C-alpha positions as CSV (number, residue, x, y, z in Angstrom):
1,M,159.8,-180.9,-93.9
2,Q,156.1,-180.0,-93.6
3,P,153.8,-178.7,-96.7
4,P,153.0,-175.3,-95.7
5,V,149.7,-175.1,-94.0
6,I,146.7,-173.3,-96.7
7,P,144.1,-171.5,-94.6
8,P,140.8,-172.5,-95.8
9,R,139.1,-170.7,-98.4
10,Y,135.4,-171.4,-97.8
11,L,133.6,-172.5,-94.5
12,R,130.6,-174.4,-93.6
13,T,128.0,-172.9,-92.0
14,R,128.8,-174.1,-88.4
15,E,132.1,-172.4,-89.1
16,A,131.1,-169.5,-90.7
17,A,129.1,-168.8,-87.6
18,M,131.8,-169.3,-85.2
19,F,133.5,-166.8,-87.2
20,L,131.2,-164.0,-87.2
21,G,130.0,-165.0,-83.3
22,L,126.8,-166.0,-84.3
23,S,124.8,-169.2,-84.1
24,P,124.5,-171.3,-86.5
25,R,120.5,-170.8,-86.8
26,T,120.6,-167.4,-86.9
27,L,123.4,-167.6,-89.9
28,E,120.5,-169.9,-91.7
29,K,117.7,-167.4,-91.3
30,H,119.9,-164.8,-92.4
31,R,120.4,-166.8,-95.5
32,T,116.6,-168.1,-95.7
33,Y,115.3,-164.1,-95.3
34,G,118.2,-163.1,-97.7
35,T,119.9,-160.4,-95.1
36,G,123.1,-162.8,-94.6
37,P,126.5,-162.8,-96.3
38,I,126.4,-164.1,-99.6
39,Y,126.9,-168.0,-99.9
40,R,127.6,-170.6,-102.7
41,K,126.9,-174.2,-103.0
42,L,129.4,-176.7,-103.7
43,G,128.3,-180.2,-103.9
44,G,125.1,-178.9,-102.3
45,R,126.8,-178.1,-99.3
46,V,126.2,-174.5,-98.5
47,V,129.7,-172.6,-98.0
48,Y,130.6,-168.8,-97.4
49,A,134.1,-167.2,-99.1
50,L,136.3,-165.5,-95.9
51,A,135.9,-162.4,-97.5
52,D,132.2,-162.5,-98.3
53,L,132.0,-163.0,-94.2
54,Q,134.0,-160.2,-93.0
55,Q,132.8,-157.5,-95.9
56,W,128.8,-158.5,-94.6
57,A,130.4,-158.1,-90.9
58,D,132.1,-155.0,-92.0
59,S,129.1,-153.7,-93.5
60,G,127.4,-152.7,-89.8
61,T,130.2,-150.7,-88.8
62,V,129.7,-147.3,-87.1
63,S,131.5,-145.1,-85.3
64,S,128.6,-143.6,-82.8
65,T,125.2,-144.4,-82.1
66,S,123.7,-141.3,-83.5
67,D,125.5,-141.4,-86.8
68,P,122.9,-140.9,-89.4
69,N,124.9,-142.8,-92.1
70,S,125.7,-146.4,-90.3
71,K,125.1,-149.1,-92.0
72,T,123.8,-151.8,-89.9
73,V,123.8,-155.2,-90.6
74,R,119.6,-156.0,-90.6
75,P,118.1,-159.0,-88.3
76,A,117.7,-162.2,-89.3
77,A,113.7,-161.7,-90.1
78,P,111.8,-161.5,-93.3
79,Q,111.6,-157.9,-94.4
80,H,107.9,-158.5,-94.4
81,Q,107.8,-158.5,-91.0
82,A,110.2,-156.2,-89.9
83,A,108.0,-153.8,-91.9
84,R,104.8,-154.6,-89.9
85,R,107.0,-153.9,-86.6
86,K,108.1,-150.3,-87.2
87,A,104.2,-149.5,-88.4
């Protein structure tokens, strides 16, 4: 009898990016700029909890393009650059 397969609790950057449908580089940029999902460092390696990835993705849920209360996932760009683009 095989032991039950336990799904991974944490994903490395590449697997987390696949889970979110992003490139690993985009996820790295989000991490650098503080706009991405919560991450942890275990033994010097960056890992993401599945629940944190899902929560971050859900924070961008909208029901309409005209919904004024929509919360969008911020782009992977430094906040000072994003502010300059709006000006």
